[in-house]
C-alpha positions as CSV (number, residue, x, y, z in Angstrom):
1,M,0.0,0.0,0.0
2,L,1.4,3.4,-0.9
3,L,2.1,5.9,1.9
4,N,0.4,9.3,1.7
5,T,3.2,11.9,1.9
6,T,0.9,14.9,2.4
7,T,-1.7,15.9,4.9
8,P,-5.2,16.7,3.7
9,N,-4.3,20.4,3.4
10,G,-1.3,19.5,1.1
11,A,1.5,19.9,3.7
12,L,4.4,17.4,3.8
13,T,4.3,14.8,6.5
14,H,6.9,14.6,9.2
15,Q,8.3,11.3,7.8
16,T,8.8,12.8,4.4
17,L,10.7,15.7,5.8
18,L,13.0,13.4,7.8
19,W,13.7,11.3,4.6
20,R,14.6,14.4,2.7
21,V,17.0,15.4,5.5
22,I,18.6,11.9,5.4
23,V,19.2,12.2,1.6
24,S,20.5,15.7,1.9
25,V,23.0,14.8,4.6
26,F,24.1,11.8,2.7
27,F,24.9,13.8,-0.5
28,V,26.7,16.6,1.5
29,L,28.9,14.0,3.3
30,C,29.7,12.4,-0.1
31,A,30.7,15.7,-1.5
32,L,33.0,16.5,1.4
33,A,34.7,13.1,1.1
34,S,35.5,13.6,-2.5
35,L,36.8,17.1,-2.2
36,P,40.4,16.3,-1.1
37,A,40.8,13.8,-3.9
38,Q,39.7,16.3,-6.5
39,Q,42.1,18.9,-5.2
40,S,45.0,16.4,-5.2
41,S,44.2,15.4,-8.8
42,A,44.1,19.0,-9.9
43,Q,47.5,19.6,-8.3
44,Q,49.1,16.6,-9.9
45,S,47.7,17.5,-13.4
46,S,49.0,21.0,-13.1
47,A,52.6,19.9,-12.2
48,Q,55.2,20.6,-14.9
49,Q,56.7,17.6,-16.7
50,S,60.2,17.2,-18.0
51,P,60.9,16.1,-21.6
52,A,61.9,12.6,-20.4
53,Q,58.7,12.4,-18.4
54,Q,56.6,13.2,-21.5
55,Q,58.3,10.4,-23.4
56,Q,57.6,7.6,-20.9
57,S,54.6,6.5,-18.9
58,S,55.4,6.8,-15.2
59,A,53.0,4.0,-14.4
60,S,55.2,1.5,-16.2
61,A,58.7,3.0,-16.5
62,K,61.2,1.3,-14.2
63,N,64.0,3.3,-12.6
64,L,66.7,1.6,-14.6
65,D,64.9,2.3,-17.9
66,I,64.6,6.0,-16.9
67,C,68.3,6.1,-16.1
68,D,69.0,4.6,-19.5
69,T,66.9,7.3,-21.2
70,L,68.6,10.1,-19.3
71,L,72.1,8.7,-20.3
72,R,71.1,8.4,-23.9
73,Q,69.9,12.0,-23.9
74,S,73.2,13.0,-22.2
75,S,75.2,11.1,-24.8
76,R,73.4,13.0,-27.7
77,R,74.4,16.3,-26.0
78,I,78.0,15.2,-25.6
79,V,78.2,14.1,-29.2
80,K,76.8,17.4,-30.3
81,Q,79.7,19.1,-28.5
82,L,82.2,16.7,-30.2
83,R,81.0,17.7,-33.6
84,T,81.8,21.4,-33.2
85,P,85.0,22.8,-34.7
86,L,86.5,23.2,-31.2
87,F,87.3,19.5,-31.0
88,P,89.3,17.3,-33.3
89,Q,87.4,15.4,-36.0
90,D,89.6,12.3,-36.0
91,T,88.9,9.1,-34.2
92,L,88.3,9.5,-30.4
93,Y,89.4,6.8,-28.0
94,V,87.1,6.5,-25.0
95,T,88.9,5.8,-21.7
96,P,87.1,3.4,-19.3
97,L,84.5,4.9,-17.1
98,Q,84.6,4.0,-13.4
99,H,80.9,3.8,-12.6
100,E,78.4,0.9,-12.4
101,G,76.2,2.6,-14.9
102,A,79.1,3.2,-17.4
103,W,77.9,0.4,-19.7
104,M,74.7,2.3,-20.5
105,L,76.5,5.5,-21.3
106,E,79.1,3.7,-23.4
107,T,76.4,1.8,-25.4
108,A,74.6,5.1,-26.1
109,L,77.8,6.9,-27.1
110,F,79.0,4.2,-29.5
111,S,75.6,4.1,-31.2
112,E,75.5,7.9,-31.6
113,F,79.1,8.6,-32.7
114,K,80.8,6.3,-35.1
115,K,84.3,7.8,-34.6
116,L,84.5,6.4,-31.1
117,K,86.7,3.5,-30.2
118,R,87.7,2.0,-26.9
119,F,91.1,3.2,-25.5
120,R,93.6,0.4,-24.8
121,P,96.6,1.5,-22.7
122,Q,98.6,-1.4,-23.9
123,D,98.4,-0.2,-27.5
124,S,101.8,0.9,-28.8
125,L,100.3,4.0,-30.2
126,A,98.3,4.8,-27.0
127,A,100.3,7.9,-26.2
128,H,99.4,9.4,-29.6
129,R,95.7,8.8,-29.5
130,T,93.1,11.5,-29.1
131,K,91.3,10.5,-25.9
132,L,87.8,11.2,-24.6
133,S,87.5,10.9,-20.8
134,L,84.1,11.1,-19.2
135,R,83.0,11.0,-15.6
136,I,79.5,10.2,-14.4
137,T,79.4,12.7,-11.5
138,E,75.8,11.9,-10.6
139,L,73.4,9.1,-11.4
140,A,70.9,8.6,-8.6
141,T,67.2,8.0,-7.7
142,R,65.5,9.9,-4.9
143,Y,62.0,9.9,-3.4
144,F,60.2,12.7,-1.6
145,G,57.0,12.8,0.2
146,V,53.8,14.4,-1.3
147,Q,51.9,16.9,0.8
148,N,48.4,15.6,1.8
149,E,49.1,12.3,0.0
150,F,50.7,9.8,2.3
151,D,50.3,7.0,-0.2
152,M,52.2,8.8,-3.0
153,V,55.8,9.8,-3.4
154,V,57.7,12.1,-5.8
155,R,60.3,10.1,-7.8
156,E,63.3,12.0,-9.0
157,I,66.1,10.5,-11.1
158,S,69.0,12.7,-12.2
159,C,72.4,12.4,-13.9
160,A,75.3,14.6,-14.6
161,I,78.3,13.9,-16.9
162,A,81.6,15.8,-17.2
163,G,84.5,15.1,-19.4
164,T,87.6,16.2,-21.4
165,V,89.2,15.6,-24.8
166,E,92.9,15.2,-24.8
167,T,94.5,15.6,-28.2
168,S,97.6,13.7,-29.4
169,D,99.8,16.7,-28.6
170,G,98.7,16.7,-25.0
171,A,96.3,19.6,-25.1
172,V,93.2,19.1,-22.9
173,Q,89.8,20.6,-23.8
174,P,87.0,20.4,-21.2
175,L,83.5,19.5,-22.2
176,E,80.5,21.4,-21.0
177,T,78.9,19.4,-18.1
178,V,75.7,17.7,-19.2
179,Q,72.7,17.3,-16.7
180,E,69.4,15.6,-17.1
181,Q,66.5,15.0,-14.7
182,Y,63.3,13.1,-14.6
183,R,60.5,13.8,-12.0
184,D,57.1,12.3,-11.5
185,T,54.6,11.1,-8.8
186,I,54.0,7.4,-8.2
187,P,52.1,5.3,-5.7
188,R,54.3,4.4,-2.6
189,Q,53.3,0.7,-2.9
190,S,54.7,0.4,-6.5
191,V,58.2,1.6,-5.6
192,S,59.6,-1.8,-5.0
193,A,58.4,-3.1,-8.4
194,L,60.0,-0.2,-10.2
195,E,63.4,-0.5,-8.6
196,S,66.4,-2.5,-9.7
197,K,68.1,-3.4,-6.4
198,Q,71.3,-4.7,-8.1
199,Y,72.1,-1.1,-9.1
200,A,72.5,1.4,-6.3
201,F,71.6,4.3,-8.6
202,A,68.2,2.7,-9.5
203,A,67.0,2.3,-6.0
204,S,66.7,4.5,-2.9
205,S,65.1,4.6,0.6
206,L,61.6,5.9,0.9
207,P,60.8,8.9,3.1
208,E,58.7,8.1,6.2
209,A,54.9,8.3,5.5
210,K,53.6,11.4,7.3
211,P,50.2,11.0,8.9
212,N,47.3,12.5,6.9
213,F,44.6,13.9,9.0
214,W,41.9,13.8,6.3
215,K,42.5,10.3,5.0
216,Q,43.3,8.6,8.3
217,I,40.9,10.4,10.7
218,A,38.4,12.8,9.1
219,E,37.4,10.7,6.2
220,P,36.7,7.5,8.2
221,A,34.9,9.6,10.9
222,I,32.6,11.1,8.3
223,V,31.7,7.7,6.8
224,I,31.0,6.3,10.3
225,L,29.0,9.3,11.4
226,S,27.0,9.4,8.2
227,G,26.1,5.7,8.6
228,A,25.1,6.2,12.2
229,L,23.0,9.2,11.3
230,I,21.1,7.4,8.6
231,V,20.4,4.5,10.9
232,A,19.3,6.8,13.7
233,L,17.0,8.8,11.4
234,F,15.6,5.6,10.0
235,F,14.5,4.3,13.4
236,L,13.2,7.7,14.3
237,V,10.9,7.7,11.3
238,R,9.8,4.2,12.1
239,T,8.7,5.3,15.6
240,Q,6.7,8.2,14.4
């Protein structure tokens, strides 16, 4: 049997008013709960992205892959310097790099510049070779906390390379230091899957998760209070 929601003179009944209050309170609480998430999404979308970040998806890019991308970009900038009239145009012999990520940089360099060869000290003509000496002064991964997002972290991967070219007559020409950086925001729980623990530069310690008042206290309290309010109003209507 349908309930009559109005009195004979057309006024709304007490039960109908209570149900409208319940529905209104429910939608207000839902709107409050979704407000921080909307603000966080807007902040993340407005953040500036580096060129490397635009080329790869942060959801699937592993730290080691990003390091490789940064070193390849660095190698292109180094080769661009070597092709200027300031440096000799004959074959360059690359001296060994003392870094655990040297293999990635060397691979990129040899693919970019065909006039490169590996320097061998035991070669009888070693003293007369034009040598390219590079140093990876920085190649590291870092994590930073995100304000109001305890389950997210900022991932920053950076590299810096310095070097010199020594000609056969002993003259040394310095190269301009090359720096590259990648920065994005990733879920804290995905960090382990994106790291390569065998390489120190592709992993790092996570910052301590700071308590988030809204997500850990306010949001659960609103959900509990809204549920209790709805139940209380429901029984109040039943007793009228």
